[in-house]
DSSP file (Angstrom, degrees, kcal/mol; ACC not computed):
  #  RESIDUE AA STRUCTURE BP1 BP2  ACC     N-H-->O    O-->H-N    N-H-->O    O-->H-N    TCO  KAPPA ALPHA  PHI   PSI    X-CA   Y-CA   Z-CA
    1    1 A M              0   0    0      0, 0.0     2,-0.4     0, 0.0    19,-0.3   0.000 360.0 360.0 360.0 142.2   75.6   95.7   97.8
    2    2 A S        -     0   0    0     17,-0.1     2,-0.4    15,-0.1    17,-0.1  -0.880 360.0-167.7-114.4 145.2   78.7   94.0   96.7
    3    3 A L        +     0   0    0     -2,-0.4    15,-0.6    15,-0.3     2,-0.3  -0.968  48.9  51.3-126.3 146.9   79.2   91.0   94.4
    4    4 A G  S    S-     0   0    0     -2,-0.4     2,-0.3    13,-0.2    13,-0.1  -0.833  74.3 -88.2 125.7-164.8   82.3   89.0   94.0
    5    5 A A        +     0   0    0     -2,-0.3     7,-0.4     7,-0.1     2,-0.1  -0.892  64.4  58.3-141.0 169.2   84.7   87.3   96.3
    6    6 A G  S    S-     0   0    0     -2,-0.3    10,-0.0     5,-0.2     0, 0.0  -0.238  89.8 -34.9 102.0 171.0   87.8   87.9   98.3
    7    7 A D  B >   -A   10   0A   0      3,-0.6     3,-1.0     1,-0.1    -2,-0.1  -0.516  53.4-135.1 -66.6 126.9   88.9   90.3  101.1
    8    8 A P  T 3  S+     0   0    0      0, 0.0    -1,-0.1     0, 0.0     9,-0.1   0.780 104.0  54.7 -59.2 -26.4   87.2   93.7  100.6
    9    9 A A  T 3  S+     0   0    0      1,-0.3    -2,-0.0     0, 0.0    -3,-0.0   0.809 125.5  17.5 -76.2 -28.6   90.4   95.5  101.3
   10   10 A E  B <  S-A    7   0A   0     -3,-1.0    -3,-0.6     0, 0.0    -1,-0.3  -0.757  81.1-144.9-147.0  92.6   92.4   93.6   98.6
   11   11 A P        -     0   0    0      0, 0.0    -5,-0.2     0, 0.0     3,-0.1  -0.289  22.0-120.7 -61.3 141.8   90.4   91.7   95.9
   12   12 A A    >   -     0   0    0     -7,-0.4     3,-1.1     1,-0.2    22,-0.3  -0.320  45.7 -74.2 -72.8 163.9   91.9   88.4   94.7
   13   13 A A  T 3  S+     0   0    0      1,-0.3    -1,-0.2    20,-0.1     3,-0.1  -0.287 119.0  19.1 -58.2 144.8   92.7   88.0   91.0
   14   14 A D  T 3  S+     0   0    0      1,-0.2     2,-0.3    -3,-0.1    -1,-0.3   0.804  99.3 114.6  60.2  34.3   89.7   87.5   88.8
   15   15 A T    <   -     0   0    0     -3,-1.1    19,-2.3   -11,-0.1     2,-0.4  -0.933  45.2-164.3-123.5 156.2   87.2   89.0   91.3
   16   16 A L  E     -B   33   0B   0     -2,-0.3     2,-0.5    17,-0.2    17,-0.2  -0.962   7.5-156.3-143.3 122.8   85.2   92.1   91.0
   17   17 A E  E     -B   32   0B   0     15,-3.1    15,-2.2    -2,-0.4     2,-0.5  -0.848  15.5-168.0 -94.5 132.0   83.3   94.0   93.7
   18   18 A V  E     +B   31   0B   0    -15,-0.6     2,-0.4    -2,-0.5   -15,-0.3  -0.986   8.6 177.7-126.7 124.6   80.5   96.1   92.3
   19   19 A R  E     -B   30   0B   0     11,-2.6    11,-3.3    -2,-0.5     2,-0.4  -0.973   7.4-166.7-122.8 139.5   78.7   98.7   94.4
   20   20 A T  E     +B   29   0B   0     -2,-0.4     2,-0.3   -19,-0.3     9,-0.2  -0.945   8.0 176.0-127.5 151.1   75.9  101.0   93.1
   21   21 A E  E     -B   28   0B   0      7,-2.1     7,-3.3    -2,-0.4     2,-0.5  -0.976  28.2-127.2-153.0 134.4   74.3  104.1   94.5
   22   22 A V  E     -B   27   0B   0     -2,-0.3     2,-0.5     5,-0.2     5,-0.2  -0.741  24.5-175.5 -84.8 128.4   71.7  106.5   93.2
   23   23 A R  E >   -B   26   0B   0      3,-3.0     3,-2.2    -2,-0.5    -2,-0.0  -0.899  60.1 -59.2-125.7  99.5   72.9  110.1   93.3
   24   24 A G  T 3  S-     0   0    0     -2,-0.5    -1,-0.0     1,-0.3   104,-0.0  -0.472 121.6 -15.7  62.3-127.9   70.1  112.4   92.2
   25   25 A P  T 3  S+     0   0    0      0, 0.0    34,-0.6     0, 0.0    -1,-0.3   0.446 126.4  85.3 -84.1   2.1   69.1  111.4   88.7
   26   26 A C  E <   -Bc  23  59B   0     -3,-2.2    -3,-3.0    32,-0.1     2,-0.5  -0.674  67.5-139.4-109.9 156.2   72.3  109.4   88.3
   27   27 A L  E     -Bc  22  60B   0     32,-3.0    34,-2.6    -2,-0.2     2,-0.6  -0.969  18.0-157.5-109.6 120.1   73.5  105.9   89.1
   28   28 A L  E     -Bc  21  61B   0     -7,-3.3    -7,-2.1    -2,-0.5     2,-0.5  -0.880   7.8-167.5 -98.7 125.3   77.0  105.7   90.4
   29   29 A V  E     -Bc  20  62B   0     32,-3.1    34,-3.6    -2,-0.6     2,-0.5  -0.955   1.9-164.9-113.3 126.4   78.7  102.4   89.9
   30   30 A E  E     -Bc  19  63B   0    -11,-3.3   -11,-2.6    -2,-0.5     2,-0.4  -0.956   7.3-171.1-112.9 126.4   81.9  101.6   91.7
   31   31 A A  E     -B   18   0B   0     32,-2.1    35,-0.7    -2,-0.5     2,-0.4  -0.924   6.0-177.4-118.2 141.9   84.0   98.7   90.6
   32   32 A E  E     +Bc  17  66B   0    -15,-2.2   -15,-3.1    -2,-0.4     2,-0.3  -0.970  50.2  23.4-141.4 123.1   87.0   97.2   92.3
   33   33 A G  E    S-Bc  16  67B   0     33,-2.2    35,-2.6    -2,-0.4    36,-0.7  -0.944  99.8 -24.4 129.4-150.3   89.1   94.3   91.0
   34   34 A D  E     - c   0  69B   0    -19,-2.3     2,-0.9    -2,-0.3    36,-0.2  -0.865  42.5-148.5-107.0 135.4   89.7   92.8   87.5
   35   35 A L  E     + c   0  70B   0     34,-3.3    36,-2.3    -2,-0.4    39,-0.5  -0.825  49.3 134.7-102.0  93.6   87.2   93.2   84.7
   36   36 A T  S >> S-     0   0    0     -2,-0.9     4,-3.0    34,-0.2     3,-1.3  -0.642  74.6 -77.8-132.4-178.1   87.8   89.9   82.8
   37   37 A I  T 34 S+     0   0    0      1,-0.3     4,-0.3    -2,-0.2    -2,-0.0   0.788 130.0  51.5 -55.5 -28.5   86.0   87.0   81.1
   38   38 A L  T 34 S+     0   0    0      1,-0.1    -1,-0.3     2,-0.1     4,-0.1   0.662 123.9  24.2 -83.5 -17.2   85.4   85.7   84.6
   39   39 A T  T X> S+     0   0    0     -3,-1.3     4,-1.3   -24,-0.1     3,-0.9   0.539  91.2  92.4-126.4 -11.5   83.9   88.9   86.1
   40   40 A A  H 3X S+     0   0    0     -4,-3.0     4,-2.7     1,-0.3     5,-0.2   0.853  85.3  58.5 -58.7 -35.7   82.4   90.9   83.2
   41   41 A D  H 3> S+     0   0    0     -4,-0.3     4,-2.6    -5,-0.2     5,-0.4   0.857  99.9  58.4 -62.2 -34.4   79.0   89.3   83.7
   42   42 A I  H <> S+     0   0    0     -3,-0.9     4,-1.8     2,-0.2    -1,-0.2   0.954 112.5  38.6 -59.7 -50.5   78.9   90.6   87.3
   43   43 A L  H  X S+     0   0    0     -4,-1.3     4,-2.7     2,-0.2     5,-0.3   0.956 117.5  49.2 -65.0 -51.1   79.3   94.2   86.2
   44   44 A R  H  X S+     0   0    0     -4,-2.7     4,-2.6     1,-0.2     5,-0.2   0.934 114.8  42.5 -57.3 -51.7   77.1   94.0   83.1
   45   45 A E  H  X S+     0   0    0     -4,-2.6     4,-2.2     1,-0.2    -1,-0.2   0.892 114.8  50.1 -66.7 -39.7   74.1   92.2   84.8
   46   46 A R  H  X S+     0   0    0     -4,-1.8     4,-2.4    -5,-0.4    -1,-0.2   0.941 114.9  42.8 -63.3 -47.6   74.2   94.4   87.9
   47   47 A V  H  X S+     0   0    0     -4,-2.7     4,-2.6     2,-0.2    -2,-0.2   0.927 114.7  49.1 -68.5 -44.4   74.3   97.7   86.0
   48   48 A L  H  X S+     0   0    0     -4,-2.6     4,-1.8    -5,-0.3    -1,-0.2   0.905 112.4  49.3 -61.2 -40.5   71.7   96.6   83.4
   49   49 A D  H  X S+     0   0    0     -4,-2.2     4,-0.9    -5,-0.2    -1,-0.2   0.932 113.1  45.8 -63.7 -46.4   69.4   95.5   86.3
   50   50 A D  H  < S+     0   0    0     -4,-2.4     3,-0.4     1,-0.2     4,-0.3   0.856 109.2  56.1 -66.2 -34.6   69.9   98.8   88.2
   51   51 A M  H >< S+     0   0    0     -4,-2.6     3,-1.5     1,-0.2    -1,-0.2   0.895 102.3  56.2 -63.3 -39.2   69.3  100.8   85.0
   52   52 A R  H 3< S+     0   0    0     -4,-1.8    -1,-0.2     1,-0.3    -2,-0.2   0.791 104.7  54.5 -62.8 -26.9   65.9   99.1   84.5
   53   53 A G  T 3< S+     0   0    0     -4,-0.9    -1,-0.3    -3,-0.4    -2,-0.2   0.470  84.4 107.9 -86.6  -1.8   64.9  100.3   87.9
   54   54 A M    <   -     0   0    0     -3,-1.5   -28,-0.0    -4,-0.3    -3,-0.0  -0.498  69.0-134.8 -79.2 147.2   65.6  103.9   87.2
   55   55 A G  S    S+     0   0    0     -2,-0.2    -1,-0.1     2,-0.1    -4,-0.0   0.791  81.5  11.2 -72.8 -30.0   62.7  106.3   86.8
   56   56 A G  S    S-     0   0    0      1,-0.2    -2,-0.1   -31,-0.1    34,-0.1  -0.421 115.8 -28.2-127.6-158.3   63.9  108.1   83.8
   57   57 A P  S    S-     0   0    0      0, 0.0     2,-0.4     0, 0.0    -1,-0.2  -0.381  77.1-105.1 -57.9 134.8   66.6  107.8   81.1
   58   58 A P        -     0   0    0      0, 0.0    33,-2.6     0, 0.0     2,-0.7  -0.505  34.7-172.3 -72.0 120.1   69.6  106.0   82.7
   59   59 A L  E     +cd  26  91B   0    -34,-0.6   -32,-3.0    -2,-0.4     2,-0.4  -0.933  18.3 179.5-111.1 105.3   72.4  108.4   83.6
   60   60 A V  E     -cd  27  92B   0     31,-3.0    33,-2.6    -2,-0.7     2,-0.5  -0.916  19.5-171.8-121.9 130.6   75.2  106.0   84.6
   61   61 A A  E     -cd  28  93B   0    -34,-2.6   -32,-3.1    -2,-0.4     2,-0.7  -0.985  11.3-155.1-118.6 126.3   78.8  106.8   85.8
   62   62 A L  E     -cd  29  94B   0     31,-2.7    33,-2.1    -2,-0.5     2,-1.0  -0.898   4.9-154.1-101.3 112.7   81.2  103.9   86.3
   63   63 A D  E     +cd  30  95B   0    -34,-3.6   -32,-2.1    -2,-0.7     3,-0.3  -0.780  21.9 169.6 -85.5 106.1   84.0  104.8   88.7
   64   64 A A  E >   +     0   0B   0     31,-2.7     3,-2.0    -2,-1.0    34,-0.4   0.075  35.5 119.4-106.4  21.6   86.8  102.4   87.5
   65   65 A A  E 3  S+     0   0B   0      1,-0.3    -1,-0.2    30,-0.2    31,-0.1   0.769  81.3  43.8 -59.4 -25.4   89.6  103.9   89.6
   66   66 A R  E 3  S+c   32   0B   0    -35,-0.7   -33,-2.2    -3,-0.3     2,-0.7   0.147  82.1 115.1-109.4  19.0   90.0  100.6   91.4
   67   67 A V  E <   -c   33   0B   0     -3,-2.0    31,-0.3   -35,-0.3   -33,-0.2  -0.810  43.8-171.8 -87.6 121.1   89.8   98.4   88.3
   68   68 A G  E     +     0   0B   0    -35,-2.6     2,-0.3    -2,-0.7   -34,-0.2   0.792  64.1   7.9 -85.4 -29.3   93.2   96.7   88.0
   69   69 A F  E     -c   34   0B   0    -36,-0.7   -34,-3.3    31,-0.0     2,-0.4  -0.994  55.6-166.1-154.1 146.4   92.8   95.0   84.6
   70   70 A C  E     -c   35   0B   0     -2,-0.3   -34,-0.2   -36,-0.2     2,-0.1  -0.978  10.2-174.0-138.9 124.0   90.3   94.9   81.8
   71   71 A D     >  -     0   0    0    -36,-2.3     4,-2.2    -2,-0.4     3,-0.3  -0.372  49.2 -80.5-103.7-171.2   90.3   92.4   79.0
   72   72 A S  H  > S+     0   0    0      1,-0.2     4,-2.3     2,-0.2     5,-0.1   0.815 129.5  55.7 -64.0 -30.9   88.1   92.1   75.8
   73   73 A S  H  > S+     0   0    0      2,-0.2     4,-2.0     1,-0.2    -1,-0.2   0.883 107.8  49.6 -67.4 -37.3   85.2   90.6   77.8
   74   74 A G  H  > S+     0   0    0    -39,-0.5     4,-2.0    -3,-0.3    -2,-0.2   0.915 110.3  49.5 -64.9 -43.4   85.3   93.6   80.1
   75   75 A L  H  X S+     0   0    0     -4,-2.2     4,-2.2     1,-0.2    -2,-0.2   0.902 108.9  53.5 -61.4 -40.3   85.3   96.0   77.1
   76   76 A N  H  X S+     0   0    0     -4,-2.3     4,-2.5     1,-0.2    -1,-0.2   0.898 106.1  52.5 -61.8 -40.5   82.4   94.1   75.7
   77   77 A A  H  X S+     0   0    0     -4,-2.0     4,-2.3     1,-0.2    -1,-0.2   0.910 108.8  50.5 -61.0 -41.9   80.5   94.6   79.0
   78   78 A L  H  X S+     0   0    0     -4,-2.0     4,-2.6     1,-0.2    -2,-0.2   0.901 110.1  50.0 -62.7 -40.8   81.1   98.3   78.8
   79   79 A I  H  X S+     0   0    0     -4,-2.2     4,-2.9     2,-0.2     5,-0.2   0.923 109.9  50.2 -63.6 -44.7   79.9   98.4   75.2
   80   80 A I  H  X S+     0   0    0     -4,-2.5     4,-2.4     1,-0.2    -2,-0.2   0.916 112.6  46.7 -61.1 -43.7   76.7   96.6   76.1
   81   81 A I  H  X S+     0   0    0     -4,-2.3     4,-2.5     2,-0.2    -1,-0.2   0.930 112.4  50.2 -63.9 -44.9   76.0   98.9   79.0
   82   82 A W  H  X S+     0   0    0     -4,-2.6     4,-2.3     1,-0.2    -2,-0.2   0.929 112.2  47.3 -59.4 -46.6   76.7  102.0   76.8
   83   83 A K  H  X S+     0   0    0     -4,-2.9     4,-2.6     1,-0.2    -1,-0.2   0.909 111.5  50.6 -62.5 -42.6   74.3  100.7   74.1
   84   84 A A  H  X S+     0   0    0     -4,-2.4     4,-1.3    -5,-0.2    -1,-0.2   0.903 110.7  49.3 -63.3 -40.9   71.6   99.9   76.6
   85   85 A A  H  <>S+     0   0    0     -4,-2.5     5,-3.5     1,-0.2     3,-0.3   0.928 113.1  46.5 -63.5 -44.5   71.9  103.4   78.1
   86   86 A H  H ><5S+     0   0    0     -4,-2.3     3,-1.8     1,-0.2    -2,-0.2   0.872 107.1  56.5 -68.3 -36.8   71.7  105.1   74.7
   87   87 A R  H 3<5S+     0   0    0     -4,-2.6    -1,-0.2     1,-0.3    -2,-0.2   0.827 108.8  48.7 -61.6 -29.8   68.7  102.9   73.6
   88   88 A A  T 3<5S-     0   0    0     -4,-1.3    -1,-0.3    -3,-0.3    -2,-0.2   0.158 124.3-105.7 -95.4  17.7   66.9  104.2   76.6
   89   89 A D  T < 5S+     0   0    0     -3,-1.8    -3,-0.2     1,-0.2    -2,-0.1   0.795  85.9 114.8  62.8  31.6   67.9  107.9   75.8
   90   90 A G      < -     0   0    0     -5,-3.5     2,-0.3    -6,-0.2   -31,-0.2  -0.259  59.3-118.0-112.1-158.9   70.4  107.9   78.6
   91   91 A E  E     -d   59   0B   0    -33,-2.6   -31,-3.0    -2,-0.1     2,-0.4  -0.993  10.1-160.9-147.8 148.5   74.2  108.1   79.0
   92   92 A F  E     +d   60   0B   0     -2,-0.3    23,-0.5   -33,-0.2     2,-0.3  -0.988  20.1 172.3-133.3 122.7   77.0  106.0   80.3
   93   93 A V  E     -d   61   0B   0    -33,-2.6   -31,-2.7    -2,-0.4     2,-0.3  -0.872  23.1-130.0-129.1 162.0   80.4  107.5   81.2
   94   94 A L  E     -de  62 116B   0     21,-3.0    23,-2.1    -2,-0.3     2,-0.3  -0.726  20.4-169.5-108.2 158.7   83.6  106.4   82.8
   95   95 A A  E     +de  63 117B   0    -33,-2.1   -31,-2.7    -2,-0.3   -30,-0.2  -0.997  57.5  15.8-147.4 149.3   85.5  107.9   85.6
   96   96 A G        +     0   0    0     21,-1.9     2,-0.1    -2,-0.3    23,-0.1   0.714  68.7 174.0  69.5  25.0   88.9  107.6   87.3
   97   97 A L        -     0   0    0     20,-0.5    -1,-0.2     4,-0.1   -32,-0.1  -0.418  25.3-134.6 -66.9 134.5   90.6  105.5   84.7
   98   98 A D     >  -     0   0    0    -34,-0.4     4,-2.8   -31,-0.3     5,-0.2  -0.348  33.5 -94.4 -78.5 172.3   94.3  104.9   85.4
   99   99 A R  H  > S+     0   0    0      1,-0.2     4,-2.2     2,-0.2     5,-0.1   0.881 124.2  49.9 -56.7 -42.8   96.8  105.3   82.5
  100  100 A R  H  > S+     0   0    0      2,-0.2     4,-1.9     1,-0.2    -1,-0.2   0.925 113.2  44.4 -65.5 -45.6   96.7  101.6   81.6
  101  101 A F  H  > S+     0   0    0      1,-0.2     4,-2.2     2,-0.2    -2,-0.2   0.908 112.9  51.9 -66.2 -41.9   92.9  101.3   81.5
  102  102 A R  H  X S+     0   0    0     -4,-2.8     4,-2.5     1,-0.2    -1,-0.2   0.890 108.2  52.6 -61.2 -39.4   92.6  104.6   79.5
  103  103 A T  H  X S+     0   0    0     -4,-2.2     4,-3.1    -5,-0.2     5,-0.2   0.899 107.6  51.2 -63.6 -41.1   95.2  103.3   77.0
  104  104 A I  H  X S+     0   0    0     -4,-1.9     4,-1.6     2,-0.2     6,-0.3   0.926 111.4  47.8 -61.2 -44.6   93.1  100.1   76.5
  105  105 A I  H  X>S+     0   0    0     -4,-2.2     5,-1.3     2,-0.2     6,-1.0   0.920 115.1  45.6 -61.8 -44.8   90.0  102.3   75.9
  106  106 A E  H ><5S+     0   0    0     -4,-2.5     3,-1.1     1,-0.2    -2,-0.2   0.926 112.1  49.3 -66.8 -46.3   91.9  104.5   73.4
  107  107 A R  H 3<5S+     0   0    0     -4,-3.1    -1,-0.2     1,-0.3    -2,-0.2   0.790 109.4  52.8 -67.4 -26.6   93.6  101.7   71.5
  108  108 A S  H 3<5S-     0   0    0     -4,-1.6    -1,-0.3    -5,-0.2    -2,-0.2   0.611 111.9-122.0 -80.9 -11.3   90.3   99.9   71.1
  109  109 A G  T X<5S+     0   0    0     -3,-1.1     3,-1.3    -4,-0.5    -3,-0.2   0.464  79.4 121.7  84.3   1.4   88.8  103.0   69.6
  110  110 A L  G >>< +     0   0    0     -5,-1.3     4,-3.6    -6,-0.3     3,-2.0   0.656  51.0  82.4 -73.3 -14.0   86.1  103.1   72.3
  111  111 A D  G 34 S+     0   0    0     -6,-1.0    -1,-0.3     1,-0.3     5,-0.1   0.699  80.9  67.0 -64.1 -15.9   87.1  106.5   73.5
  112  112 A R  G <4 S+     0   0    0     -3,-1.3    -1,-0.3     1,-0.1    -2,-0.2   0.719 119.3  19.9 -72.7 -20.3   85.0  107.9   70.6
  113  113 A H  T <4 S+     0   0    0     -3,-2.0     2,-1.0     1,-0.2    -2,-0.2   0.718 114.6  67.9-116.0 -39.0   81.9  106.5   72.5
  114  114 A L  S  < S-     0   0    0     -4,-3.6     2,-0.2    -9,-0.1    -1,-0.2  -0.751  72.0-154.7 -94.0  99.3   82.9  106.1   76.1
  115  115 A V        -     0   0    0     -2,-1.0   -21,-3.0   -23,-0.5     2,-0.4  -0.495  10.1-154.3 -71.9 138.8   83.5  109.5   77.6
  116  116 A S  E     -e   94   0B   0    -23,-0.2   -21,-0.2    -2,-0.2     3,-0.0  -0.944   9.1-165.8-121.3 139.4   85.9  109.5   80.5
  117  117 A H  E     -e   95   0B   0    -23,-2.1   -21,-1.9    -2,-0.4   -20,-0.5  -0.888  29.6-121.3-118.7 151.4   86.1  112.0   83.4
  118  118 A P  S    S+     0   0    0      0, 0.0     2,-0.3     0, 0.0   -23,-0.1   0.871  93.0  18.6 -60.8 -38.0   89.0  112.3   85.9
  119  119 A T  S  > S-     0   0    0    -24,-0.1     4,-1.9   -25,-0.1     5,-0.1  -0.884  74.8-116.6-132.7 162.7   86.8  111.7   88.9
  120  120 A A  H  > S+     0   0    0     -2,-0.3     4,-2.7     1,-0.2     5,-0.2   0.890 115.9  55.3 -63.3 -39.8   83.4  110.2   89.8
  121  121 A E  H  > S+     0   0    0      1,-0.2     4,-2.4     2,-0.2    -1,-0.2   0.897 107.9  48.3 -62.3 -40.1   82.2  113.6   91.0
  122  122 A Q  H  > S+     0   0    0      2,-0.2     4,-2.1     1,-0.2    -1,-0.2   0.880 111.0  51.3 -67.4 -36.6   83.1  115.2   87.7
  123  123 A A  H  X S+     0   0    0     -4,-1.9     4,-1.7     2,-0.2    -2,-0.2   0.928 111.4  46.8 -64.4 -44.5   81.3  112.4   85.8
  124  124 A L  H  X S+     0   0    0     -4,-2.7     4,-2.6     1,-0.2    -2,-0.2   0.898 111.1  52.1 -65.1 -39.8   78.2  112.9   87.9
  125  125 A D  H  < S+     0   0    0     -4,-2.4    -1,-0.2     1,-0.2    -2,-0.2   0.891 109.0  50.8 -61.5 -39.5   78.3  116.7   87.5
  126  126 A A  H  < S+     0   0    0     -4,-2.1    -1,-0.2     1,-0.2    -2,-0.2   0.842 115.8  42.1 -68.3 -33.0   78.6  116.2   83.7
  127  127 A L  H >< S+     0   0    0     -4,-1.7     3,-1.1    -5,-0.1    -2,-0.2   0.859 103.2  67.1 -79.9 -36.9   75.6  113.9   83.7
  128  128 A S  T 3< S+     0   0    0     -4,-2.6    -2,-0.2     1,-0.3    -3,-0.1   0.866  96.2  49.4 -60.0 -46.2   73.3  115.8   86.1
  129  129 A P  T 3         0   0    0      0, 0.0    -1,-0.3     0, 0.0    -2,-0.1   0.652 360.0 360.0 -71.6  -9.2   72.6  119.0   84.1
  130  130 A R    <         0   0    0     -3,-1.1    -2,-0.1    -4,-0.2    -3,-0.1   0.502 360.0 360.0 -51.9 360.0   71.6  116.9   81.1
């Protein structure tokens, strides 16, 4: 299921498409668009809702390869998801960050908590044997 607005091939500014899929014990979240004050709630609420529906500890990978921009509200959404996963004895990791997004994560100091993997498949592999 997708949430957001705009042409699926090219999201408009300040839109975010969010797709989720259960892969084994993991939840794969794919985001496309901008993660901003206008869209962070879409990601946060969708992921938290899907985490509540998981049978065991939430093992969540966010594929952010198609996220074009992330502001402080987007970072806050990531922190909330990470905290919720850890409170439930789960894990939340990132995948596919481009150089700019990775730099934002590093400069904010969140790289100490938000582990990043090069691809979604590598993130899911890292979560699965847990």
